[in-house]
C-alpha positions, 0 to 999 in steps of 0.5 A, spaced: 500 500 500 504 505 497 500 508 492 494 513 492 490 508 488 491 503 494 487 508 499 483 513 496 476 514 496 472 512 490 465 514 487 466 521 489 460 526 489 461 532 484 458 538 482 458 541 475 460 549 474 453 550 472 450 547 479 446 553 483 450 555 490 444 552 493 444 545 490 452 545 492 450 547 499 445 542 500 450 536 497 455 538 502 450 538 508 447 531 506 454 528 505 457 532 511 463 535 507 466 541 507 468 541 499 466 538 493 470 537 486 467 541 480 468 537 474 466 538 467 464 531 464 469 527 468 475 532 468 476 536 474 476 543 473 475 546 480 473 545 487 468 548 491 469 549 499 464 551 504 469 557 505 468 559 497 460 559 498 460 563 504 466 568 503 466 569 496 458 568 495 455 571 501 460 577 501 459 578 493 451 578 495 450 572 490 443 569 491 443 562 492 438 560 487 441 564 482 448 564 482 452 558 479 458 554 482 463 557 477 462 564 480 465 562 486 469 555 486 477 555 486 479 553 479 486 552 481 486 546 484 492 542 487 491 535 485 495 528 485 495 522 481 492 515 482 499 512 481 503 517 485 506 515 491 503 516 498 509 519 501 509 524 495 501 526 496 502 527 503 508 531 502 503 535 497 498 536 503 503 538 507 506 543 502 499 546 500 497 545 507 490 542 505 487 536 508 484 532 502 486 532 494 482 530 488 485 524 485 486 524 477 488 520 472 493 521 466 488 525 462 485 529 469 479 525 469 477 525 477 477 518 479 477 519 487 479 523 493 485 522 498 484 525 505 488 525 511 483 520 514 484 515 508 491 515 509 490 514 517 485 509 516 488 505 510 496 506 510 498 508 517 497 513 522 505 515 522 504 519 515 497 522 516 500 524 523 506 528 520 502 531 515 496 533 520 502 536 524 505 540 518 498 542 516 495 545 522 500 550 524 496 554 530 494 561 528 497 567 531 494 573 528 496 580 530 490 583 533 493 590 536 490 594 531 483 592 532 477 596 535 478 598 543 471 596 543 473 589 542 476 588 549 481 583 550 479 578 545 480 583 540 487 585 543 483 592 545 483 596 551 484 590 556 490 587 552 494 593 552 494 594 559 498 587 560 
């Protein structure tokens, strides 16, 4: 078990670029997932995440029943190949700080998804654990410029007294 094809999840639910945002959100809710690959036929053309829906869709004021996946999806997608080694794919996850990768064949047709969970459950926890550790770097944002009204939670007045 050293190739992506040995551990990936097959039969993945996909969206097409013309699906409406509401359909995409409903599919994510039904499957309890935060991202879905977007395909034109069998070819991978992007990924839609719950973050894309909220940050891009809602921030632009798009209507869920009118706007299409194409308008908010991420078209430049990191992917791995089914015949790639698990070590290479895990390194891609670390480098890109992502927890899942679409898996394609040589013609860029989607054949599955590879997640840290797939690696941990089917290939061993060591590789997944190292990838997760590298991906999950704690955030330490500088909040010193935030409003004083936010108090210590936002780096405001109480935090300045420390």
